[in-house]
N, C-alpha and C positions, 0 to 999 in steps of 0.2 A: 762146371766141370772138376774144378778144385776140390769142392765139397764131395764129389761121389769118390775121387780118389783116396780122401781121407776116410770117407766111410769103409770103401773096401779094405784099405789098410787096417784098419781097427776091427775089422771081421776075420782077417787073416792073421791078425797079430795076437795071441791069448796075453801074454806078457803084460801088454799095453793095456789091454782090459783090467788085468789086476791092479795095475800102477794107478790107473785110474779111479778105480773103485777106493782103493786105499787111500789115496788124496782126497776124495770125498767124504769120507768116513773120518777122515782125521780133522778135515776143517769143521765136519759137523759137532765133532766131541769138543774141539776147541770153543765151538760159539755157546756150546751148553756150558762148559766151565765158566765161560766170561760172565755169563747170565746169572750163576748161582753165587759168584764174587760179588757181582754189583749187586742182589739182594741183601749179602750178608755183612757188607760193608757198615750201614748205618746201625745193625747189632752191635760190632765190634766197637765202634766209637763210642756208644752208650757204655758198654763194659767197661772200657780204658776211662771214661768220664769218671764213672761210679767208684773205680781204684781209686783215681785220684782225691775224689773228694773223701774217702772214707782213710786214708793213710798221710793225706797232706798236714793233717793239724797237730798240736803237739800233744805228747802222751799226758794226761791229766790222771795223777794220781789221787785216790779218796780212800778215807776210810767211811764204811758202812755206820760205825756207830757214832762218829762224830765229825762234821764239818771242818777242817782244819781253816784257820784263820788265814786270810790274804794279808802281809802286814802293810802298812800303809808306809808314805815316804816319812823320814823322821823329820820334824820339824827343830828349828831353834828353839833352845830351852828358854821358858819367860822367866823372869826374876821375880823373887818376893815369897818364892815358898823356901820355907826353912823345915828342917826335919824335927816333926811332932805338931807342924799346923796343921789346920783342918784336912788337907789332902792326904797327909800321913795318918790321920786318924781314923780314916775310912777303912771299913771292913773290908773293902776290895783294893785297897793301896799295897804296894810292894812292900814285904818285911824289911827289918831293919830299922834302927834308931840310935845314931851314935851321941846324942845329947849327953846321956849320963856317963860315959866313959874318960878315964883322964887321958888328956894327950901323952904321948910317950917322949920318954926321954931320950936322948941322944944315943945313949949306949942301945937302948931298946932298938932306936931304928936300925942302928948298925947291924945289930943282929938278924934283921931280917935280909940282909945282904949274902948271910952264910946260910947253907942247906939245914932243913929244919924237919926232924923226922918224927914222926907221930906213931901211937900204937892204937890199935882200932878197940874199941870198949865193946862191951858184948852187944849193945843196940845200934852198933852201926852196920848199914846193909850193904856199904862198898866202902873203897878208899879213893881219893883224888890225889894225883901225883903232877905237877908243872914243874919241870926240873929248872925250867927258865928262871923262875923265881924263888927258886930253893925249897918249895912245897914236894916234902914225900910222905906219902900213905896218910893223908888228913882223913879223918872219920868224916863219914857223911852218912849223916842222922835222918831217919825218915820223919821229919818234922821240923815246922819253924817256930816252935816253942822257943821262949828265952832259955829255958834249961838245954833243949838241944842244940842251940846255937851256941851255948857255952864249952861244949864238948868239940865241936869242929865246924864243920860245915852244914847245913840245913837242906834236904832235899823238899822242895814246895810241894805239898800233897795235891793230886789231881794233876800232875804233870809228868809226863813220861819218865821211864826207866831206862837202860839202855838195852835191856831184852824184852821189851813192851813187844809185844806181837800186833804192830799196826805199820800201814804204807810209811807214816812218816813220825817223827818224835821229836820232842823236844824237852831234853833231860834239864830241868831248871834247878840250880844250885844258889844259894845265898851264903854269904860269910861276911862276919864283921871286917871293917875297915882298922877299929881300933880294938873293940873289945876290953874284956877285964883282965888286968895282969893277973897271971897265976892259974888261967884256965886255958883250955886247948883251943881256944877261938881268938886269943889275943894276937892282933896284927896279921891273922891269918891270911888275909886280903888286901894287907896294907899296900905292895907291890902289885896288884892285880892292874893298875893304870899303864904299867909298862909294858903290856901284852897288846901289840898293835898289827899282829898278821904274822904266820908262820910258825907260830910256836906250837909246838905238842902239846898235850893234856891227854892223861890217861886216867880211866876210871878201872878199877878191878872190884869185883864182886865178892863175896866170902867163899866163893869155891874155887876161885882162882883163874875166871874168866876175865880177858882183858879186853877194854873198848877204849881204841886210841881214836883222838879228835886233833885236828888242825884250827888254831885260831883265824878268822877270816874277816873279822871286823870288830871295832869298838866304838861306842857312842853313849851319850847320857840321854837320860829320861827322869819326868818329873815324878816324883813318887803315887802318884794315882794313873799312871800309865801302864796299867797291868796288862795290856795287848801283847806285850813281850814273852809273857809266859804260853802265850797260844801257840800249837804246832803250824808250821809252813809247810803248804802242800808240797809233797815230793822230797822234803828235805828231811835229813837226819842230824839233827842239831843238840849240841852242848850249848847251854847259856850261863854264865856265871854272874853274879852280881853283887854289888857292895853299894856302900855310900860313899858320897863325893859332891863339892871337894872338903879338903882340911881347911877349917875347922867347922865348916859352915854344914856341911852336909846336907845340902837342901835337894840333891839327886841322886839319882840311882846311876851307878856307872854298871853297864851293859857289855860284858865280853861273849860272842859270839864264835864258838868251834864247829867245825863239821866233822863228821865222821868220815875216817880214811882205812 
């Protein structure tokens, strides 16, 4: 009896028919959408995982022409080496030998505490300025020969220049701790050991281009440890080198600065 009344009401009420049909269609559409969402969920998870794997690692910069060296932890210096011994005579040893130069007088040492201004000779490729230790416009020569070292500071061949077009650089400069009196290299890096972090170092090319660096570290190595001349992946560095300690000069003092 009740079912018969519902059927009669459904037949007599067209709006009720439309509502029920619309509800049925809506339920069917929702079911189809849920089904396709279920199928698509694993693909989205795979895509998200792939994205995480491709971007989660560190950005590694490299030079297609040369694989930069990854520098090792610096060990404590070994005693016993003096400048001029077997390690220093190796063709792969770091340059400079201070054994033949006289120790400075007290007046000469005091003079290094005041600003020292230099003039660029025709052969200089750029200048070096470290105001913290009084150096202004020191000539940088493209050679590590004794003649070049007498005029100022030497740029080691086969190391970077500030304008080298590579992803990383290591501009490597060497200068005398003593040098010969009356030459442009005399005591040029005598106070290099006073740089311990934060000091500004400036290179300028002959066309007026300026390259600024900030000191980040200072350490010593043995003469044969030429790994310090290599580039470090992803870093734009300037390395300054001289002999140490006075008067034995059995090590090389290394001061590192990074481009700012």
